[in-house]
VOMI-13847 format. One record per residue (C-alpha): x, y, z; residue in one letter. Coordinates in steps of 0.25 Angstrom, whole numbers, plus 5000, padded with zeros to 4 digits. Layout:
REM residues N
XYZa;...
This chain:
REM residues 170
490050725042m;490550635031k;491050505034s;492550475032l;492250345025l;491250405015s;491650405000p;492150534994k;491150614986p;491150574971g;491650434974t;490750314974a;491750224983t;492450324991g;493750304984t;494750414982t;495150454968p;496650424965a;496950574965a;496650574980a;497650464983a;498650504993p;500050554989g;501350484990p;501650535004f;500250515010a;500250375003s;501650345010f;501150385023v;499950305022r;500750185017f;501650195029v;500450205039v;499750085032c;500949995028g;501750035039g;500650005049g;500449875043v;501949845042g;502149875057v;501049775060l;501649675051s;502949685057s;502349655070a;501649535064a;502749475056v;503649435068p;502449385076m;502049295064l;503449255062a;503449185076a;502449085069l;503149075055m;504349115047p;504649265047w;504449265031a;503149195032a;502649295043a;503149415035n;502449355022a;501049345030l;501149475036i;501549545023t;500349485016i;499349525026a;499949665027s;500049685012t;498549655010i;498249755022l;499149865017c;498749855002t;497249885007e;497749995016l;498650055005h;497550054994a;496550115003l;497350215012f;498850225007t;498650254992f;497150294993g;496650214982t;495250214988g;495050064986r;495449934991r;496649874983p;496349764973g;497149644969w;498149714961r;498549804972e;498549694982h;499549614973w;500449734970q;500449764985s;500749624988a;501949634978g;502549744985s;502249684998a;503049554993t;504249644991a;504049705005a;503949565011y;505249525003a;505949645009a;505549625023t;505849475023s;507249505017a;507549605027a;507149505039i;507949395032l;509149485030i;509049525045l;508949375049h;510149345041t;510949455047v;510449435061q;509849295063p;509149335076s;508649475075p;507749535086g;506249575083m;506649715083l;507749695072t;506749615064e;505749725065q;506649835061i;507149755049v;505749715045y;505149855047l;506249925039s;506149825028a;504649845028s;504749995028g;505649995015l;504749895008a;503549985012g;504150105005i;504350014992g;502949964994r;502350104995f;503050144982l;502450014975v;501050034980l;501050184978r;501650184964l;501050044958f;499949984967v;499050094971f;499150184959t;498050234951d;497950124940r;496950204931a;497550264919p;497550414919r;496850474908t;496350614906t;495050644901a;494850744890i;493550804888t;493250864874i;491950944873p;491050894862v;489750944857g;489151084854p;489551144867s;491051114864a;490951204852f;490051314857s;490551454858a;490451534870a;489351644870a;
């Protein structure tokens, strides 16, 4: 029986070719599982950390840690690149996470403006709703710009040259 972790035949490193990358629906499901799972854990960690520091600082720290983890998961699993992300992918992912951080922070700040002492459940509903909307935007950015195949697409044309190219069929 073959190992599930062994490289695929014909590849030296076990990476999957870009053509084998999951389609949009499969990528979105994987994105929800990976990003959503980390997001739910983050939503529990932010209020605990916010007990020790201002909420915005707690959200920033959790956002940084979860972005690094999610970028790794998205490169390897969600978008099927077959390799760990490089600095470019991490920085671009960080840019989209910064926008998500701004959206979640704005949502909580607006909540606290409208209702000065919201309960934990209300904060969680607002935070997770903002995170979900920001997550859809992040998926689109990551799928369309960050984890796309950057190699230029060229088509090779083979032109037969030599005596066999001009030989007549017998």
